[in-house]
Structure formats: C-alpha cells, structure tokens
C-alpha positions as a Markdown table, in Angstrom:
| # | Residue | x | y | z |
|---|---|---|---|---|
| 1 | Met | 33.6 | -30.5 | 31.8 |
| 2 | Arg | 35.0 | -32.8 | 34.5 |
| 3 | Ala | 33.5 | -30.7 | 37.2 |
| 4 | Ala | 30.1 | -31.4 | 35.5 |
| 5 | Gly | 30.8 | -35.1 | 35.6 |
| 6 | Val | 31.7 | -35.5 | 31.9 |
| 7 | Ala | 34.3 | -38.2 | 31.4 |
| 8 | Ala | 34.2 | -38.4 | 27.6 |
| 9 | Leu | 32.8 | -36.4 | 24.7 |
| 10 | Ala | 32.6 | -36.2 | 21.0 |
| 11 | Asn | 31.4 | -33.3 | 18.8 |
| 12 | Val | 31.0 | -32.4 | 15.1 |
| 13 | Pro | 30.1 | -29.0 | 13.5 |
| 14 | Ile | 26.6 | -28.2 | 12.3 |
| 15 | Phe | 26.5 | -26.4 | 9.0 |
| 16 | Leu | 23.5 | -24.5 | 7.6 |
| 17 | Pro | 22.8 | -24.3 | 3.9 |
| 18 | Gly | 25.5 | -22.3 | 2.1 |
| 19 | Asn | 28.2 | -23.9 | 4.4 |
| 20 | Arg | 27.4 | -21.4 | 7.2 |
| 21 | Thr | 28.6 | -22.6 | 10.6 |
| 22 | Phe | 25.8 | -22.8 | 13.2 |
| 23 | Gly | 27.5 | -24.5 | 16.2 |
| 24 | Leu | 28.4 | -28.0 | 17.5 |
| 25 | Leu | 26.5 | -31.2 | 18.0 |
| 26 | Gln | 28.0 | -32.9 | 21.0 |
| 27 | Val | 27.4 | -36.0 | 23.1 |
| 28 | Asp | 28.8 | -36.6 | 26.6 |
| 29 | Asp | 29.4 | -39.6 | 28.7 |
| 30 | Ile | 29.9 | -39.9 | 32.4 |
| 31 | Glu | 32.0 | -43.0 | 31.9 |
| 32 | Pro | 35.4 | -42.9 | 30.3 |
| 33 | Arg | 35.3 | -44.3 | 26.8 |
| 34 | Asp | 36.6 | -43.8 | 23.3 |
| 35 | Phe | 34.2 | -42.7 | 20.6 |
| 36 | Gly | 34.9 | -44.6 | 17.4 |
| 37 | Glu | 34.6 | -43.7 | 13.7 |
| 38 | Glu | 31.0 | -45.1 | 13.6 |
| 39 | Asp | 30.0 | -42.9 | 16.5 |
| 40 | Thr | 31.5 | -39.8 | 14.8 |
| 41 | Gln | 29.9 | -40.7 | 11.4 |
| 42 | Phe | 26.5 | -41.1 | 13.1 |
| 43 | Leu | 26.9 | -37.6 | 14.7 |
| 44 | Arg | 28.0 | -36.1 | 11.3 |
| 45 | Thr | 24.9 | -37.6 | 9.6 |
| 46 | Tyr | 22.6 | -36.3 | 12.3 |
| 47 | Ala | 24.3 | -32.8 | 12.1 |
| 48 | Thr | 23.7 | -32.8 | 8.3 |
| 49 | Ile | 20.0 | -33.4 | 8.9 |
| 50 | Leu | 19.8 | -30.8 | 11.6 |
| 51 | Gly | 21.4 | -28.0 | 9.6 |
| 52 | Pro | 18.6 | -27.4 | 7.0 |
| 53 | Val | 16.0 | -28.0 | 9.8 |
| 54 | Ile | 17.5 | -25.2 | 12.0 |
| 55 | Asp | 17.8 | -22.9 | 9.0 |
| 56 | Arg | 14.1 | -23.4 | 8.1 |
| 57 | Leu | 13.1 | -22.8 | 11.7 |
| 58 | His | 15.0 | -19.5 | 11.7 |
| 59 | Lys | 13.3 | -18.4 | 8.5 |
| 60 | Met | 9.9 | -19.3 | 9.9 |
| 61 | Gln | 10.6 | -17.3 | 13.0 |
| 62 | Ala | 11.8 | -14.3 | 10.9 |
| 63 | Leu | 8.7 | -14.6 | 8.7 |
| 64 | Gln | 6.4 | -14.8 | 11.8 |
| 65 | Ser | 8.1 | -11.7 | 13.2 |
| 66 | Thr | 7.7 | -9.8 | 9.9 |
| 67 | Thr | 4.1 | -10.9 | 9.7 |
| 68 | Glu | 3.4 | -9.8 | 13.2 |
| 69 | Arg | 5.0 | -6.4 | 12.6 |
| 70 | Phe | 2.9 | -6.0 | 9.4 |
| 71 | Ala | -0.3 | -7.0 | 11.2 |
| 72 | Leu | 0.5 | -4.5 | 13.9 |
| 73 | Val | 1.0 | -1.7 | 11.4 |
| 74 | Val | -2.2 | -2.6 | 9.5 |
| 75 | Glu | -4.3 | -2.9 | 12.6 |
| 76 | Asn | -3.3 | 0.5 | 13.7 |
| 77 | Ala | -3.7 | 2.2 | 10.3 |
| 78 | Arg | -7.4 | 3.0 | 11.1 |
| 79 | Asp | -7.6 | 5.8 | 8.6 |
| 80 | Tyr | -6.8 | 3.5 | 5.7 |
| 81 | Ala | -8.9 | 0.7 | 4.2 |
| 82 | Ile | -6.6 | -2.2 | 3.8 |
| 83 | Phe | -7.9 | -5.6 | 2.5 |
| 84 | Val | -6.9 | -8.5 | 0.3 |
| 85 | Ala | -8.9 | -10.2 | -2.4 |
| 86 | Asp | -8.4 | -13.6 | -4.1 |
| 87 | Pro | -7.7 | -14.0 | -7.9 |
| 88 | Gln | -11.5 | -13.8 | -8.5 |
| 89 | Asp | -11.6 | -10.4 | -6.6 |
| 90 | Arg | -13.4 | -11.7 | -3.6 |
| 91 | Ile | -12.5 | -10.5 | -0.2 |
| 92 | Val | -10.4 | -12.8 | 1.9 |
| 93 | Asp | -8.8 | -10.5 | 4.5 |
| 94 | Trp | -10.5 | -7.4 | 5.8 |
| 95 | His | -8.7 | -5.1 | 8.4 |
| 96 | Lys | -10.1 | -2.7 | 11.0 |
| 97 | Gly | -9.4 | 0.4 | 8.8 |
| 98 | Ala | -11.6 | -1.1 | 6.0 |
| 99 | Glu | -14.4 | -1.7 | 8.5 |
| 100 | Lys | -14.1 | 1.9 | 9.6 |
| 101 | Val | -14.2 | 3.3 | 6.0 |
| 102 | Phe | -16.8 | 1.0 | 4.5 |
| 103 | Gly | -18.9 | -0.2 | 7.5 |
| 104 | Trp | -18.8 | -4.0 | 6.9 |
| 105 | Thr | -17.2 | -6.2 | 9.6 |
| 106 | Ala | -14.6 | -8.7 | 8.7 |
| 107 | Glu | -17.2 | -11.5 | 9.0 |
| 108 | Glu | -19.7 | -9.7 | 6.7 |
| 109 | Ala | -17.0 | -8.8 | 4.1 |
| 110 | Ala | -15.5 | -12.3 | 3.9 |
| 111 | Gly | -16.3 | -13.7 | 0.4 |
| 112 | Met | -17.9 | -10.5 | -0.8 |
| 113 | Ser | -17.1 | -9.3 | -4.3 |
| 114 | Cys | -15.0 | -6.1 | -4.4 |
| 115 | Ser | -17.4 | -4.9 | -7.1 |
| 116 | Glu | -20.0 | -4.3 | -4.4 |
| 117 | Leu | -17.8 | -1.5 | -3.2 |
| 118 | Phe | -18.2 | 0.3 | -6.5 |
| 119 | Thr | -21.1 | 2.7 | -7.3 |
| 120 | Ala | -23.8 | 1.5 | -9.7 |
| 121 | Glu | -22.6 | 4.0 | -12.3 |
| 122 | Asp | -19.0 | 2.7 | -12.2 |
| 123 | Arg | -20.2 | -0.9 | -12.3 |
| 124 | Ala | -22.3 | -0.1 | -15.4 |
| 125 | Gln | -19.2 | 1.4 | -17.0 |
| 126 | Gly | -17.1 | -1.7 | -16.1 |
| 127 | Glu | -14.7 | 0.3 | -13.9 |
| 128 | Asp | -14.5 | -2.5 | -11.4 |
| 129 | Arg | -13.3 | -5.0 | -14.0 |
| 130 | Lys | -11.0 | -2.4 | -15.7 |
| 131 | Glu | -9.2 | -1.8 | -12.4 |
| 132 | Ile | -8.5 | -5.5 | -11.7 |
| 133 | Glu | -7.4 | -6.1 | -15.3 |
| 134 | Thr | -5.0 | -3.1 | -15.2 |
| 135 | Ala | -3.5 | -4.4 | -11.9 |
| 136 | Arg | -3.2 | -7.9 | -13.4 |
| 137 | Arg | -1.5 | -6.6 | -16.5 |
| 138 | Val | 0.9 | -3.9 | -15.2 |
| 139 | Gly | 1.1 | -4.7 | -11.4 |
| 140 | Ser | -1.1 | -2.0 | -10.0 |
| 141 | Ala | -4.0 | 0.3 | -10.7 |
| 142 | Pro | -5.2 | 3.6 | -9.2 |
| 143 | Asp | -8.4 | 3.6 | -7.3 |
| 144 | Val | -9.4 | 7.2 | -6.9 |
| 145 | Arg | -13.2 | 7.4 | -7.0 |
| 146 | Trp | -16.5 | 7.3 | -5.1 |
| 147 | His | -17.3 | 4.0 | -3.4 |
| 148 | Val | -20.3 | 2.7 | -1.5 |
| 149 | Arg | -20.6 | 2.0 | 2.2 |
| 150 | Lys | -22.6 | -0.7 | 3.8 |
| 151 | Asp | -25.4 | 1.9 | 4.7 |
| 152 | Gly | -25.6 | 3.0 | 1.1 |
| 153 | Ser | -23.8 | 6.3 | 1.6 |
| 154 | Arg | -20.8 | 7.2 | -0.5 |
| 155 | Val | -17.1 | 7.6 | 0.5 |
| 156 | Phe | -14.4 | 9.1 | -1.8 |
| 157 | Val | -11.3 | 7.0 | -1.6 |
| 158 | Asp | -7.8 | 7.8 | -2.8 |
| 159 | Gly | -6.1 | 4.4 | -3.2 |
| 160 | Ser | -4.7 | 1.7 | -5.4 |
| 161 | Thr | -4.9 | -2.0 | -6.2 |
| 162 | Met | -1.8 | -4.1 | -6.4 |
| 163 | Cys | -1.5 | -7.5 | -7.9 |
| 164 | Leu | 0.1 | -10.2 | -5.7 |
| 165 | Arg | 1.9 | -13.1 | -7.5 |
| 166 | Asn | 3.2 | -16.5 | -6.6 |
| 167 | Pro | 6.9 | -17.4 | -7.4 |
| 168 | Asp | 5.7 | -19.0 | -10.6 |
| 169 | Gly | 4.1 | -15.8 | -11.8 |
| 170 | Ser | 0.5 | -16.9 | -11.3 |
| 171 | Val | -1.9 | -14.4 | -9.6 |
| 172 | Arg | -2.2 | -15.0 | -5.8 |
| 173 | Gly | -4.7 | -12.2 | -5.2 |
| 174 | Phe | -4.9 | -8.4 | -4.9 |
| 175 | Leu | -3.9 | -6.0 | -2.1 |
| 176 | Lys | -6.1 | -2.9 | -1.9 |
| 177 | Ile | -5.2 | 0.2 | 0.1 |
| 178 | Gly | -7.2 | 3.4 | 0.2 |
| 179 | Gln | -7.7 | 6.5 | 2.3 |
| 180 | Asp | -11.0 | 8.2 | 3.0 |
| 181 | Ile | -10.7 | 11.7 | 1.7 |
| 182 | Thr | -14.4 | 12.4 | 1.4 |
| 183 | Glu | -14.4 | 15.8 | 3.2 |
| 184 | Arg | -11.3 | 17.0 | 1.4 |
| 185 | His | -12.7 | 16.0 | -1.9 |
| 186 | Arg | -16.0 | 17.8 | -1.2 |
| 187 | Thr | -14.1 | 20.9 | -0.1 |
| 188 | Glu | -12.1 | 20.9 | -3.3 |
| 189 | Gln | -15.3 | 20.4 | -5.3 |
| 190 | Arg | -17.0 | 23.4 | -3.6 |
| 191 | Leu | -13.9 | 25.5 | -4.2 |
| 192 | Leu | -13.9 | 24.6 | -7.9 |
| 193 | Glu | -17.6 | 25.3 | -8.2 |
| 194 | Ser | -17.1 | 28.7 | -6.4 |
| 195 | Glu | -14.3 | 29.7 | -8.7 |
| 196 | Ala | -16.3 | 28.6 | -11.8 |
| 197 | Leu | -19.3 | 30.7 | -10.6 |
| 198 | Gln | -17.1 | 33.7 | -9.9 |
| 199 | Arg | -15.5 | 33.5 | -13.4 |
| 200 | Ser | -19.0 | 33.1 | -14.9 |
| 201 | Leu | -20.2 | 36.3 | -13.1 |
| 202 | Ile | -17.1 | 38.2 | -14.0 |
| 203 | Ala | -17.4 | 37.2 | -17.7 |
| 204 | Gly | -20.8 | 38.9 | -17.7 |
| 205 | Val | -19.7 | 42.4 | -16.7 |
| 206 | Pro | -18.3 | 45.0 | -19.1 |
| 207 | Gln | -15.5 | 46.2 | -16.7 |
| 208 | Leu | -11.9 | 45.0 | -16.7 |
| 209 | Val | -11.3 | 42.6 | -13.8 |
| 210 | Trp | -8.1 | 41.1 | -12.4 |
| 211 | Arg | -6.6 | 39.7 | -9.2 |
| 212 | Ala | -3.2 | 40.8 | -7.9 |
| 213 | Arg | -1.1 | 40.6 | -4.8 |
| 214 | Ser | -0.5 | 43.6 | -2.6 |
| 215 | Val | 2.8 | 44.4 | -4.4 |
| 216 | Gly | 1.2 | 44.5 | -7.8 |
| 217 | Leu | 2.0 | 41.0 | -9.0 |
| 218 | Arg | -1.0 | 40.0 | -11.1 |
| 219 | Ile | -2.2 | 36.4 | -10.7 |
| 220 | Trp | -5.3 | 36.4 | -13.0 |
| 221 | Ser | -7.0 | 38.6 | -15.6 |
| 222 | Ser | -10.5 | 38.4 | -17.0 |
| 223 | Pro | -11.4 | 37.8 | -20.6 |
| 224 | Gln | -12.4 | 41.5 | -20.9 |
| 225 | Trp | -8.7 | 42.4 | -20.2 |
| 226 | Glu | -7.6 | 40.2 | -23.0 |
| 227 | Arg | -10.2 | 41.7 | -25.4 |
| 228 | Phe | -9.5 | 45.3 | -24.5 |
| 229 | Thr | -5.7 | 45.1 | -24.4 |
| 230 | Gly | -5.0 | 42.2 | -26.8 |
| 231 | Gln | -2.7 | 40.8 | -24.1 |
| 232 | His | -3.2 | 37.1 | -23.2 |
| 233 | Asn | -3.8 | 36.3 | -19.5 |
| 234 | Gln | -0.5 | 34.4 | -19.3 |
| 235 | Asp | 1.4 | 37.4 | -20.6 |
| 236 | Ser | -0.2 | 39.7 | -18.0 |
| 237 | Leu | 0.8 | 37.6 | -15.0 |
| 238 | Gly | 3.3 | 39.0 | -12.5 |
| 239 | Met | 4.3 | 42.5 | -13.7 |
| 240 | Gly | 3.6 | 41.6 | -17.3 |
| 241 | Trp | 0.4 | 43.7 | -17.3 |
| 242 | Leu | 2.5 | 46.9 | -17.3 |
| 243 | Ala | 3.3 | 46.2 | -21.0 |
| 244 | Ala | -0.4 | 47.1 | -21.7 |
| 245 | Val | -0.3 | 50.3 | -19.8 |
| 246 | His | 0.3 | 53.5 | -21.8 |
| 247 | Pro | 3.6 | 55.1 | -20.7 |
C-alpha cells in the first residue's frame, strides 16, 4: 500500500442480507492520520446501506441473464407458437414461432383476443372460455384442436395454456405454447378413415378374414371369425386362434 502512496487507511466489512460477507469498504489517505470512531461508524453505516443495494443488483443481473436465455430459447423455437396473454386473455407478447404458425406479426397480434384463434364452431361451443377457466382453476389446460390462421386457413395445434400468478395469488396472465402438427394429424385421420373403410368392406363379405404376422401370430380377426368360431377377437390374438382349429 505504501508503494501506492497510501499513508493511512480504514476499512469495514460489507454484509449482504443473511449476514453473508461480500467484501470490504475501505478509504485511503495519502497523508498520515488516525481514523477515529466517528470515521469508522460512518463507514459501517455506509456499508450497511451498500449491502442490500449490492444484493439487489446481483439479483437483477441474474434475472436479466435468465430472461435473456429464455428469450433466446423462445426466439429459436420457430416450430412452436409461444405467446402470453393478460388476465383478460388478450395477447401481450407474441414470439416468432407464433407468427410462423398463425401468420400474424407481433404488431398485428398485440391486443388481439385469443378467442380469435379459435374456430367459429369452437367459439360457439364456448371452448375458448372453457380453456381459460380450466387453466385459471387448476393451473393449466390442454389445447389440442384446430385453430385459425390469419389467412383463414386452419392449423391443428398440440399445446397447452398455463396460468401465471403473482406472489399474492392473483392472475398475472396466461402462457400459451403449441406445436403445429397439422400434417401429422391429417395423416393420422387418413389412416383411421382407411382402416374404417377396410373394416367396413371386410364386414360385408361372407369369408373369414384375419391379419397375422409371418410367424403366425394373429393381430386381428373379422366379425365373421367370431360368429363362425364363437371365439372373441381378443382371444384369437397371438396364437390364440389355434384353440378354434379342429385338432
């Protein structure tokens, strides 16, 4: 310290809330002197004020870092519609993924009622209100349904709505996250329709019909098999069908 020209100094510890030590508050003087009790008490008082201020700054920096990381994740989740609504279910935060899925820009979506994303049929059934009330009551609600894009076309979304609350328990808003699974849903629907058509055609022929793997393990039997053998479909699965074969 003398090499730096310091001839006298006084310091006191700085404590953060919870009596956690942060460091020292120190004053230096280039002239030799004695720091009295009044000087030390002034430093202690100042250090007492600094502690909570430093702690709050640390928390704000940590929160900002967390917020920035969250924003980075959200902005890069382009396949997911992520947006926030206020307690009245009006959009207040609209991310890039939501723009990609629904078509509205953030400026266009701001203030828009989330009900406008629902189909006319679902609005008529009150599904938009039911979803919000369920989230408000139990914390979250599933949102797996057809929605409407800006251009009027439809998008099938697999998502959920979560209720955001203040420390006092009051509703702060709603976080909505959904993935566009339109093509997958349409493929599944076509498969179900194809299977239903196949079963309908099979039910109209008099022959016994079944499906089995190459090793003989049965995976399905037609109603004709059940009527002819008296064996239920469930009992004929696997190698169970052998029980209906004459030895």
